[in-house]
N, C-alpha and C positions, 0 to 999 in steps of 0.2 A: 460058413459062417455070419448069415442072419437067423441060422435056429441058433448059433452059440451064444449070440446081441443077448436074442430075446430068453433066453435059460438065464444066462447073465443078469441084467434087469429087472428078474424074478428074483430073485435074490436078492438083491437090497431091499434094507426097509426103504421102508416109504416114509417113516419116520424123520422127520431133522432130532441130530444128539441137539435133549437138552443146552442151552448153558451154564453155566455157577460162576458162582464168586470165590475168585483164584484163597488158595487155601483156608478157605467156611469147613466144616462137618461137622452138623448140627447131630448128635446126641441121646438117646432118649432113654430115661430108669424107671422103672420096673419103682413103685407106691414102698413100696420097706426098702426102696436100698436109702442111705439117708446120708445124712448133710456128711456124716464125721465119714462113710464113706467115701462117699463121692469128690471130697475133696485128699484123700487117698486113692481110690484112682486119678486123681490128675494129679498129684506131688510122682505118680508112676511115668511124667511121659514130659518133654522139654517144650512142650508146644504147651504157646499162650492161649491163653483160652480171658474170648470175648464176655462175658458172666453166668453166671448159673439162675435161670431162673426155675417154677412154677412151682416152688416152695411151699406149702399152708403151715399155716402154725398158730397154734392156738393158742393159749395165755392161763394160766390160771388166775392170777387178776385181779379185785376188784373192775369188776366189768365197768366206772370211772373211771381210771385209769387206761381207756385208746387212746388219746390226745396223747398222754407222758409217754406209754412207747412210740402215742410216734415220735411227735417230738424225739423220743432219745434215737433209735432204729436211724433216720435218716437229717438225726447228725453225725455219724460216722460214715467216715469217705466212700467205701467202698458202698454206698449199700444208693446210693442212685450217681446217677450221669450226670444231672441239673438238669438233664430233661426225664426223663426215672425217674418217679418216692417211690418209693415202701407206703401201702398205699392200705387197708384195714376193720375193720365197722364190726362191730356188735350180731353176733348173733340176736337174731329175734324170738327165736324159743327160750333157749339157755342162757341168756344174757352175758357167752362166753366170745371173745376176747378174741376176734379169725385177722392174722395182716399172716400176707403175701411181698415177699420182700427178697427183690433182681439186685444178685452178687455178682456186681464186679470185685474186680484186682481179687482176686481169688489165687492164685497164684505165689500171692504175697503168703509167707507162714501164721508173721504178722494177722493177719489180720482171717485169717482162717481161726487160729487159734481166740483172739476177739474175738468171731462166731458167736462156738461155742460155748467160749463165757458167755458172754449178752444174755446168749438163753436163756443158764438159766439163774440170770437175777435178775429176768425178766421172767421166769418162768415160764419161755416158750416151749410148746409136745411138737414135733412136728407129722398134719395127718399125715399118716402110712399108710392109711384103710379106704382112701376111697377111687373113684376107678380112673380119674385125677389125680389122683397121687402123683408120684414121680418124680423127677428134673430132668430140666430141662440147659443142657451143659453144652455151649460156642466154644468151638477145638479153630483153633488154626494153627494147621494144618503143615509143613512143608508144603511151597507153592512148586504142580500136575505131581500130587504126593497124595491127594485130593481119595479117587474112587479104591483107591490102594492102605488107606486107612476108614476107608469108611467100610472096608471088606473087615479090615481085622476092626470098629471097635464093636459089630452088630456077633463076633461068635462070643462074646459074653457071654455069660448071664442071667443076668444082672440086666441088661441092654436090652430094650421095647425096641429101638429102632438107631438107626445110623441113618442122614441121608445131607448129599450134596445139598447147600446153597440156590440152590437154582433161581433162576432172572427169567424172569416172564416177560415180555410181553403184554400187558392188556390196551384194547383198543379201545379212543371210550368211544367213537365213529365207526359203529356196527355199519 
Protein backbone atom coordinates (compact mmCIF):
# COMPACT_ATOMS: atom_id res chain seq x y z
CA UNK A 1 0.00 0.00 0.00
CA UNK A 2 2.86 2.38 0.85
CA UNK A 3 4.57 1.73 -2.49
CA UNK A 4 1.32 2.37 -4.36
CA UNK A 5 0.73 5.68 -2.58
CA UNK A 6 4.32 6.83 -3.20
CA UNK A 7 4.11 6.00 -6.90
CA UNK A 8 0.78 7.81 -7.19
CA UNK A 9 2.15 10.87 -5.40
CA UNK A 10 5.14 11.05 -7.73
CA UNK A 11 2.86 11.08 -10.80
CA UNK A 12 0.88 14.12 -9.75
CA UNK A 13 2.03 17.55 -10.76
CA UNK A 14 3.47 19.68 -7.99
CA UNK A 15 2.55 22.85 -9.89
CA UNK A 16 -0.93 24.15 -9.21
CA UNK A 17 -3.17 24.69 -12.22
CA UNK A 18 -3.18 28.36 -13.15
CA UNK A 19 -6.43 30.24 -12.75
CA UNK A 20 -7.80 32.17 -15.70
CA UNK A 21 -10.55 34.70 -16.31
CA UNK A 22 -13.74 32.98 -17.42
CA UNK A 23 -14.57 33.42 -21.14
CA UNK A 24 -11.28 35.16 -22.03
CA UNK A 25 -9.04 33.87 -24.82
CA UNK A 26 -6.34 36.08 -26.33
CA UNK A 27 -5.15 35.51 -29.91
CA UNK A 28 -2.03 37.08 -31.47
CA UNK A 29 -1.89 37.16 -35.28
CA UNK A 30 1.14 37.19 -37.55
CA UNK A 31 2.41 40.56 -38.74
CA UNK A 32 1.16 40.23 -42.30
CA UNK A 33 -2.41 39.45 -41.20
CA UNK A 34 -4.14 42.73 -42.02
CA UNK A 35 -7.09 44.31 -40.23
CA UNK A 36 -9.59 43.41 -42.96
CA UNK A 37 -8.60 39.76 -42.45
CA UNK A 38 -8.94 40.23 -38.68
CA UNK A 39 -12.51 41.42 -39.23
CA UNK A 40 -13.27 38.41 -41.47
CA UNK A 41 -11.79 36.10 -38.83
CA UNK A 42 -13.80 37.46 -35.91
CA UNK A 43 -16.96 37.46 -38.03
CA UNK A 44 -16.61 33.67 -38.45
CA UNK A 45 -17.55 33.19 -34.79
CA UNK A 46 -20.42 34.09 -32.55
CA UNK A 47 -17.98 35.30 -29.87
CA UNK A 48 -17.91 38.76 -28.38
CA UNK A 49 -14.66 40.65 -28.86
CA UNK A 50 -13.50 42.99 -26.11
CA UNK A 51 -11.03 44.74 -28.39
CA UNK A 52 -8.44 44.42 -31.14
CA UNK A 53 -5.08 45.96 -30.29
CA UNK A 54 -1.48 46.45 -31.43
CA UNK A 55 -2.13 47.57 -34.96
CA UNK A 56 0.49 50.07 -36.09
CA UNK A 57 -0.49 52.55 -38.80
CA UNK A 58 1.36 55.21 -40.75
CA UNK A 59 -0.38 58.11 -42.41
CA UNK A 60 0.90 59.76 -45.56
CA UNK A 61 -0.81 63.03 -44.61
CA UNK A 62 1.56 65.96 -43.96
CA UNK A 63 3.41 65.82 -40.64
CA UNK A 64 1.55 68.86 -39.31
CA UNK A 65 -1.64 66.74 -39.45
CA UNK A 66 -0.77 64.56 -36.45
CA UNK A 67 -3.19 66.28 -34.06
CA UNK A 68 -5.90 66.30 -36.72
CA UNK A 69 -5.47 62.52 -37.20
CA UNK A 70 -5.55 61.85 -33.46
CA UNK A 71 -8.61 64.06 -32.93
CA UNK A 72 -10.39 62.44 -35.90
CA UNK A 73 -9.68 58.94 -34.61
CA UNK A 74 -10.55 59.70 -31.00
CA UNK A 75 -13.91 61.13 -32.10
CA UNK A 76 -14.92 57.62 -33.20
CA UNK A 77 -16.94 55.83 -30.50
CA UNK A 78 -15.14 52.52 -31.14
CA UNK A 79 -11.55 53.80 -30.86
CA UNK A 80 -11.62 54.48 -27.14
CA UNK A 81 -13.14 53.16 -23.96
CA UNK A 82 -13.15 56.44 -22.07
CA UNK A 83 -9.80 55.38 -20.65
CA UNK A 84 -7.81 54.14 -23.66
CA UNK A 85 -7.46 56.61 -26.52
CA UNK A 86 -5.61 56.49 -29.81
CA UNK A 87 -2.03 57.68 -29.40
CA UNK A 88 0.61 58.53 -31.97
CA UNK A 89 3.75 60.42 -32.80
CA UNK A 90 5.88 61.81 -35.62
CA UNK A 91 8.83 59.62 -36.50
CA UNK A 92 11.94 61.64 -35.67
CA UNK A 93 13.71 60.87 -38.97
CA UNK A 94 10.92 60.51 -41.52
CA UNK A 95 8.38 62.87 -39.92
CA UNK A 96 5.72 60.29 -40.79
CA UNK A 97 2.63 60.11 -38.63
CA UNK A 98 2.35 56.83 -36.72
CA UNK A 99 -0.75 55.93 -34.70
CA UNK A 100 -1.70 53.06 -32.38
CA UNK A 101 -5.47 52.54 -32.22
CA UNK A 102 -7.21 50.08 -29.93
CA UNK A 103 -10.48 49.11 -31.57
CA UNK A 104 -13.52 48.38 -29.41
CA UNK A 105 -16.97 47.19 -30.53
CA UNK A 106 -15.40 45.49 -33.55
CA UNK A 107 -18.10 42.84 -33.88
CA UNK A 108 -20.29 45.68 -35.18
CA UNK A 109 -19.93 45.47 -38.96
CA UNK A 110 -20.74 49.18 -39.30
CA UNK A 111 -17.69 49.94 -37.14
CA UNK A 112 -15.58 47.59 -39.27
CA UNK A 113 -16.65 49.35 -42.45
CA UNK A 114 -16.14 52.75 -40.87
CA UNK A 115 -12.61 51.79 -39.81
CA UNK A 116 -11.70 50.67 -43.34
CA UNK A 117 -13.10 53.95 -44.75
CA UNK A 118 -11.27 55.93 -42.08
CA UNK A 119 -8.03 54.26 -43.13
CA UNK A 120 -8.60 55.52 -46.67
CA UNK A 121 -9.60 59.03 -45.56
CA UNK A 122 -6.58 59.45 -43.29
CA UNK A 123 -4.27 57.62 -45.72
CA UNK A 124 -3.41 55.03 -43.10
CA UNK A 125 -1.36 52.00 -44.04
CA UNK A 126 -0.69 49.09 -41.72
CA UNK A 127 2.82 48.25 -40.62
CA UNK A 128 3.06 44.56 -41.42
CA UNK A 129 6.81 44.15 -41.69
CA UNK A 130 7.87 44.81 -38.11
CA UNK A 131 8.74 42.12 -35.60
CA UNK A 132 6.05 43.57 -33.35
CA UNK A 133 3.40 43.73 -36.11
CA UNK A 134 0.21 41.75 -35.83
CA UNK A 135 -2.96 42.11 -33.82
CA UNK A 136 -4.07 40.96 -30.42
CA UNK A 137 -7.71 39.87 -30.44
CA UNK A 138 -9.40 39.62 -27.05
CA UNK A 139 -12.21 37.08 -27.49
CA UNK A 140 -14.98 36.13 -25.07
CA UNK A 141 -15.90 32.48 -25.65
CA UNK A 142 -18.53 30.39 -23.82
CA UNK A 143 -17.60 29.86 -20.19
CA UNK A 144 -16.11 26.43 -19.60
CA UNK A 145 -14.92 26.19 -23.23
CA UNK A 146 -11.87 28.46 -22.90
CA UNK A 147 -9.23 25.72 -23.24
CA UNK A 148 -11.09 24.18 -26.17
CA UNK A 149 -11.13 27.51 -28.01
CA UNK A 150 -7.50 28.20 -27.14
CA UNK A 151 -6.60 24.92 -28.90
CA UNK A 152 -8.87 25.69 -31.89
CA UNK A 153 -7.41 29.16 -32.38
CA UNK A 154 -3.81 27.86 -32.20
CA UNK A 155 -4.46 25.68 -35.27
CA UNK A 156 -4.90 28.65 -37.63
CA UNK A 157 -1.75 29.26 -39.70
CA UNK A 158 -1.91 33.04 -39.17
CA UNK A 159 -2.06 32.72 -35.37
CA UNK A 160 1.25 33.17 -33.54
CA UNK A 161 -0.23 32.11 -30.21
CA UNK A 162 -3.50 31.79 -28.33
CA UNK A 163 -3.75 31.74 -24.58
CA UNK A 164 -6.10 32.05 -21.67
CA UNK A 165 -6.21 35.26 -19.68
CA UNK A 166 -4.37 33.90 -16.65
CA UNK A 167 -4.87 35.36 -13.21
CA UNK A 168 -1.71 35.69 -11.16
CA UNK A 169 -1.20 36.86 -7.63
CA UNK A 170 1.54 39.40 -7.10
CA UNK A 171 3.12 39.51 -3.70
CA UNK A 172 4.07 43.11 -2.96
CA UNK A 173 5.53 42.14 0.43
CA UNK A 174 8.15 39.47 -0.25
